[in-house]
Structure formats: C-alpha cells, structure tokens
C-alpha positions in Angstrom: 6.2 16.8 -23.8 3.3 15.9 -21.4 6.4 15.5 -18.2 7.1 19.2 -19.3 2.4 19.4 -19.4 3.2 18.2 -15.6 5.8 19.4 -14.1 3.9 23.7 -15.3 1.1 22.2 -14.1 2.2 20.8 -11.0 4.5 24.0 -10.4 1.5 26.5 -11.3 -0.9 23.8 -8.9 2.2 24.3 -6.4 2.8 27.9 -7.2 -1.5 29.4 -6.5 -1.5 27.1 -3.3 1.6 29.1 -1.9 -0.2 32.1 -2.6 -4.1 31.5 -1.4 -1.8 30.7 2.0 -0.1 33.6 1.3 -3.2 35.6 0.9 -4.7 33.8 4.0 -1.4 35.3 5.6 -1.5 38.7 4.7 -5.3 38.9 5.6 -4.5 37.5 9.1 -0.7 40.1 10.0 -3.3 42.9 8.0 -5.6 41.5 11.6 -2.3 42.1 13.6 -2.7 45.8 12.9 -5.8 47.0 13.9 -4.5 45.2 17.3 -1.3 47.7 17.5 1.3 45.0 16.5 3.1 46.7 12.8 6.6 45.9 13.5 6.9 42.2 13.4 5.1 41.5 9.9 7.9 38.4 9.0 8.1 37.3 12.1 4.8 36.7 12.3 4.4 35.1 9.0 7.3 33.1 9.7 5.1 31.4 12.5 1.7 31.7 12.2 0.9 30.4 8.9 -2.9 30.1 8.2 -4.9 28.3 5.9 -8.3 28.9 4.3 -9.5 26.2 6.3 -7.9 26.9 9.4 -10.3 28.7 11.9 -8.7 31.6 13.8 -9.5 34.2 16.5 -7.8 36.8 17.8 -7.7 39.1 21.1 -5.5 42.1 22.4 -4.2 41.8 26.2 -5.0 45.0 27.9 -2.3 47.5 28.7 1.7 46.8 28.1 3.9 44.7 29.7 6.1 46.9 30.2 6.3 50.6 28.7 5.7 51.2 24.7 4.3 47.0 24.2 1.4 45.3 22.8 0.9 41.5 23.3 -2.4 40.0 21.1 -2.9 36.4 21.2 -3.9 34.0 18.3 -6.2 30.9 18.6 -5.3 28.7 15.3 -7.5 25.7 13.9 -7.6 22.7 12.4 -8.1 19.5 12.1 -10.9 17.4 11.5 -13.2 15.0 13.8 -11.0 14.1 16.9 -7.6 14.6 15.4 -7.6 18.2 15.7 -4.4 21.3 16.2 -5.4 23.6 18.6 -2.2 26.6 18.2 -1.9 29.4 21.1 0.6 32.3 19.6 0.6 34.9 21.8 2.5 37.5 20.4 4.7 40.9 21.7 5.7 43.8 20.2 8.7 46.0 22.7 10.4 48.8 21.8 13.6 46.1 20.8 12.5 43.2 19.7 9.2 40.8 18.7 8.0 37.7 20.1 7.0 35.2 20.8 4.6 32.8 23.2 3.1 29.2 21.4 1.0 27.0 23.8 -0.4 24.2 21.2 -2.8 21.3 21.7 -2.6 18.7 19.5 -6.3 15.8 19.6 -5.6 12.6 18.0 -7.8 9.1 18.8 -6.7 6.3 19.7 -4.5 5.6 22.6 -0.8 8.3 23.7 1.3 5.0 22.9 0.2 4.9 19.2 0.8 8.3 19.1 3.8 9.4 20.4 7.1 9.0 17.9 9.1 7.5 20.5 12.1 8.0 17.7 11.5 12.0 18.7 10.0 11.7 21.9 11.8 10.7 25.1 9.5 10.0 28.1 11.5 12.4 30.7 9.0 12.3 34.1 6.2 9.9 33.8 4.6 11.4 36.7 3.6 8.4 38.5 0.1 8.7 40.6 -1.1 11.4 37.6 -2.9 11.2 34.7 0.2 13.6 32.4 3.2 11.9 31.0 6.0 14.2 30.4 7.9 13.6 27.0 11.0 15.8 25.8 12.8 15.4 22.6 16.3 16.3 21.4 15.3 20.5 21.0 14.2 20.1 25.2 10.9 21.2 24.7 8.8 19.8 27.1 5.3 17.6 25.7 2.3 16.8 28.5 0.8 14.1 26.8 -3.0 11.9 28.9 -4.5 9.9 27.3 -9.0 9.5 27.5 -11.1 7.5 27.4 -14.7 9.6 25.9 -17.4 6.4 25.4 -15.5 3.3 23.6 -12.4 6.0 22.1 -9.3 7.3 23.7 -7.8 10.0 23.4 -4.0 11.3 23.2 -4.2 14.7 24.0 -0.6 16.2 23.9 0.7 20.0 24.6 3.7 21.6 24.5 5.1 25.0 24.6 7.8 27.2 23.4 9.1 30.4 23.5 11.2 32.5 20.7 12.5 36.0 19.6 12.8 38.5 16.3 13.6 42.0 15.1 10.6 43.8 14.3 11.0 44.7 10.0 
C-alpha cells in the first residue's frame, strides 16, 4: 500500500512539475504572439521550454528578412553562482516554415579540462596562439571553449551554435 501511495505521490508531483513548466512555456509562447510570431507554437514549445526560476528577455527585429517574415529573439538565463547557462534563441517565421538559430553560452567554475566531457567532445582545432579551443561532437556541432581567470578563480566558458527548421502550426 505504501508503495502505491509513494508511486501516486511521485506521479502527481512529476505531473505538477510538468504542468508548471508547461504553464511557463505557454506564457513564453503568448509573448511570442505579442511580437508577431503566431504560427510556430509547437516548434517554440519543443525547443525553448521555460521553467519558473529562469529569466527571459524578448526583442523583435525591425523589418522583415524577406517579404512577410518575422524574427523575434528570446534570451533565457538560469543557473547559480558561476555555473550559469545563457541561451539566445532567434525564431524566424516565414510564409513556409519556422526557423531557430540558437547560441548557447555555458559558464562553469574550474578549468575547462575539468568541465569538458571528452567522451562527447573531441578537440578539432587547438587554435595555437589564441585563447579559444574548438571542440566538435559526433553530431557535427562545434563548441568554442575559453578559460579565464577572475581573481584566483578559473572559469570555463563554452559556446555553441545551431540552426533548426520546423513546420508552421
């Protein structure tokens, strides 16, 4: 009986967390509507989920790219202390499709060698004489990593960039 109660509470708790995340993501989608992107809801919800403890900032780019296209950017930031994530998503709604251009910046405490999983990332370009190194994963995504020292603390800054295409709603 206790196992059933625990399973029920766990399932209820997870579904509550999921519904909170969905509520926050719906708020984000509603904000996209205010900026003119109204036909990419499912694409946005799948690619830019939002949680309650995250901050986000939106902006609309003036003028269309080609005809009646609309571009809106959202920056999401979360984390604590020196371990933070900043994701900059630019959504473009055209007559035919939805596009996402994402730039992600991760900041970790410690040296890059402690914070880069070499089972996932392979150094592809050491960039001699530069303070960046380029790593590539199996999916072909490049990551630019840079180690900085602030006072006596080392930080590893990692940056990636991707582009996706999705269907309009």
